[in-house]
C-alpha positions in Angstrom: -12.8 -18.5 6.3 -13.1 -16.0 3.7 -13.8 -17.9 0.2 -11.4 -16.1 -2.4 -12.3 -16.1 -6.3 -9.1 -15.5 -7.4 -9.5 -15.5 -10.5 -11.7 -12.1 -10.4 -9.0 -11.0 -7.9 -6.0 -11.2 -10.6 -8.5 -9.5 -13.0 -8.8 -6.7 -10.7 -4.8 -6.2 -10.4 -4.6 -6.7 -14.6 -6.8 -3.7 -14.9 -4.9 -1.5 -12.5 -1.7 -2.1 -13.4 -2.4 -1.6 -17.2 -3.5 1.8 -16.0 -0.5 1.9 -14.0 1.5 1.2 -17.0 -0.4 3.4 -19.3 -0.3 6.9 -17.2 3.0 6.6 -15.3 5.2 4.6 -17.3 5.7 6.5 -20.8 6.6 9.4 -18.7 9.7 11.4 -18.9 11.7 10.1 -16.0 11.1 12.8 -12.9 13.7 15.7 -12.6 14.5 15.0 -8.9 13.5 13.0 -5.5 10.5 15.0 -5.0 9.1 15.1 -8.4 9.5 11.0 -7.9 8.0 11.0 -4.6 4.8 13.3 -5.9 4.6 10.7 -8.9 4.9 7.9 -6.5 2.3 9.4 -4.1 -0.2 9.8 -6.9 0.2 6.3 -8.3 0.4 4.5 -5.2 -3.1 6.7 -4.1 -4.8 5.7 -7.1 -3.9 2.3 -7.4 -4.9 1.4 -4.0 -8.2 2.7 -4.0 -9.3 1.2 -6.8 -8.0 -2.6 -5.6 -9.7 -1.5 -2.1 -13.2 -0.5 -3.7 -13.2 -4.3 -4.9 -12.4 -6.1 -1.8 -14.5 -3.8 -0.2 -17.6 -4.5 -2.1 -16.8 -8.8 -2.8 -15.4 -9.1 0.8 -17.0 -6.5 3.1 -16.3 -8.7 6.5 -12.8 -8.5 5.6 -10.2 -6.1 7.3 -7.8 -4.0 6.0 -4.6 -3.0 7.1 -2.9 0.4 6.7 0.0 -0.6 8.0 2.2 -0.7 5.5 5.1 1.7 6.6 4.1 0.8 10.3 6.5 -1.7 11.5 5.6 -2.0 15.4 2.1 -2.4 14.1 3.7 -5.8 12.1 4.7 -7.6 14.9 1.7 -9.2 16.1 -1.8 -9.4 14.1 -3.8 -6.6 13.4 -7.2 -8.1 13.9 -8.5 -11.5 15.1 -9.9 -12.2 12.4 -9.7 -11.7 8.5 -7.8 -9.1 6.8 -5.9 -7.5 3.4 -2.2 -6.7 3.4 -1.5 -4.8 0.1 1.3 -2.7 -1.4 -0.1 -1.3 -5.0 3.2 -0.7 -6.3 6.1 -2.4 -4.7 9.3 -1.2 -6.5 7.6 1.9 -7.7 10.7 4.5 -8.6 10.9 1.3 -12.1 7.5 2.3 -12.7 8.3 6.0 -13.3 11.6 5.6 -14.7 10.1 3.5 -17.4 11.8 0.6 -16.5 10.5 -3.4 -15.6 10.9 -5.3 -12.2 8.3 -3.1 -10.1 5.1 -5.3 -9.0 1.6 -5.5 -6.8 1.6 -7.5 -4.2 -1.7 -8.8 -1.9 -2.0 -11.3 1.1 -5.1 -12.5 2.9 -4.1 -12.8 6.6 -6.7 -15.3 8.7 -6.3 -16.2 12.4 -2.8 -14.7 12.4 -1.8 -16.7 9.4 -1.5 -15.9 5.4 -3.9 -18.2 3.6 -3.6 -16.7 0.2 -1.5 -14.4 -1.4 -0.7 -13.0 -5.4 2.0 -10.9 -6.8 1.2 -9.6 -9.7 3.9 -7.9 -13.0 2.1 -6.0 -15.0 5.5 -5.7 -17.5 5.0 -9.3 -18.2 1.7 -9.9 -17.5 2.6 -12.5 -15.3 0.6 -13.1 -11.7 2.2 -15.3 -9.0 -0.4 -16.7 -6.3 -0.7 -19.2 -3.6 -3.4 -20.7 -1.3 -2.0 -22.0 2.0 -1.3 -26.0 1.5 -2.1 -26.0 -2.0 0.9 -24.9 -3.9 2.5 -21.9 -5.8 1.3 -21.2 -9.3 2.6 -18.5 -12.5 -0.9 -17.5 -14.0 -2.1 -20.8 -13.4 0.9 -23.7 -13.7 2.4 -25.5 -11.0 5.4 -23.6 -9.9 8.3 -25.0 -8.0 11.8 -23.7 -6.2 14.9 -23.9 -8.1 17.2 -27.4 -7.6 20.5 -25.4 -7.1 21.5 -26.5 -3.2 25.0 -24.7 -3.5 25.5 -20.2 -3.1 28.4 -21.6 -5.7 26.5 -22.1 -8.1 23.4 -19.6 -7.2 21.7 -16.2 -8.3 21.0 -14.6 -5.1 18.8 -11.2 -4.7 18.5 -9.0 -2.1 17.3 -5.3 -1.6 18.0 -2.6 0.1 15.8 -0.7 2.9 13.4 1.7 1.0 14.3 4.6 2.8 17.8 4.0 3.0 19.2 7.7 4.9 16.1 6.9 7.7 17.7 3.2 8.2 21.2 2.9 8.4 21.8 0.3 10.8 20.0 -2.1 8.2 21.7 -0.2 5.2 25.1 -1.4 6.7 23.9 -4.8 7.1 23.0 -5.0 3.3 25.9 -3.5 2.4 28.2 -6.0 4.5 25.9 -9.1 3.6 26.9 -8.6 -0.2 30.3 -8.5 0.5 29.8 -11.8 2.4 27.8 -13.3 0.0 29.2 -11.8 -3.5 32.7 -13.6 -3.5 30.8 -16.7 -2.5 28.4 -16.8 -5.2 27.6 -17.4 -8.5 26.2 -13.9 -9.2 24.1 -11.6 -6.6 21.4 -9.0 -7.9 19.3 -5.9 -6.8 16.6 -6.4 -9.3 13.6 -4.2 -7.4 10.3 -5.2 -6.3 10.8 -7.4 -3.1 7.6 -9.6 -3.6 8.6 -9.8 -7.3 12.1 -11.3 -6.1 10.2 -13.4 -3.6 8.2 -14.8 -6.4 11.1 -14.8 -8.8 12.5 -17.2 -6.5 9.4 -19.5 -6.1 9.4 -20.0 -9.6 13.2 -21.0 -10.0 13.9 -17.8 -11.7 16.4 -16.5 -9.1 17.5 -19.4 -6.6 17.5 -17.6 -2.9 17.0 -14.0 -1.5 17.8 -12.4 1.5 17.4 -9.2 3.5 17.5 -7.5 6.8 14.9 -5.3 8.6 11.6 -5.6 10.1 9.0 -4.8 7.1 7.0 -7.9 7.5 4.1 -7.1 5.0 6.9 -6.4 2.2 7.3 -9.9 2.5 4.4 -11.6 3.6 2.5 -12.4 0.4 6.2 -13.9 -1.5 7.4 -15.7 1.8 3.7 -17.8 1.1 4.2 -18.4 -2.3 7.9 -19.6 -2.1 6.7 -21.7 1.0 4.0 -23.2 -1.3 6.3 -23.7 -4.1 8.2 -26.1 -1.8 10.6 -23.5 -0.6 12.1 -23.0 3.1 11.6 -19.2 4.7 13.1 -17.9 7.8 14.3 -15.1 9.2 18.2 -14.3 9.4 18.9 -16.4 11.8 17.2 -19.3 10.7 14.3 -19.0 13.0 10.6 -19.2 11.6 9.6 -16.9 9.7 6.9 -15.3 11.7 5.3 -12.4 13.9 8.2 -10.2 15.0 10.5 -11.6 12.2 14.1 -9.9 11.5 15.2 -10.2 8.3 14.4 -12.9 5.8 16.4 -15.9 4.2 13.8 -18.1 1.2 15.1 -20.3 -0.9 15.3 -24.2 -0.8 16.3 -25.6 2.2 20.4 -26.7 1.5 20.7 -23.3 -0.2 18.8 -21.0 2.7 20.9 -23.1 5.4 24.4 -22.2 3.5 23.0 -18.6 3.0 22.1 -18.5 7.0 26.2 -20.2 7.6 27.1 -17.8 5.7 25.8 -14.5 7.3 26.4 -15.6 10.6 30.0 -15.7 10.8 
């Protein structure tokens, strides 16, 4: 079992987040998508290097996943022991447009199960974290899932595929599902960072989250925090959320179940 020093890791994320804001958020927005990709790559690589350097120094026996964008490798655990899953800039387009709601996420996987998760919001200096079996926290204070139990009353959030032209099937499913849920819900929003949207579900700011796809690592940290906040997380069909899951629904159990029912019609 890896003994994680959460406060130390949180401080590293705070430092990296502050530097990202200082070096990327204040610029004029990119002129085109090529410039956006250039800035995103530079920021992502710098942040990953800084965080990875720290984690390798403090936890030299823990492996490192490089499969953030390789969904085939996310269908089963990559290592038998412990390894880190990092998204250094989640929702990075917002960072480079000078907007809020981008985040950073980290998950420790041990023996095939998430054991520690952190989601950090540099704009608000908010850190969400959870250890398996120990509850969920926002800046050190316990947090819990929202109380609303009906879609009719709820604020729901989702996200389209990161690169729409490369994933037309899940793009169409996202559009279709918004069409199903928007008339039923109080409101539906697409806010940006997937990990941060899940963290907002975990603290009750948003009521539930759903998404289509196979990108388990995008969801893993936020999903653990939701579960530890007494929430329910399944795949899009209501099955256990685990390796090989297709899609995600997260919220309290009555709300999660109603969303699943609406999407299965």
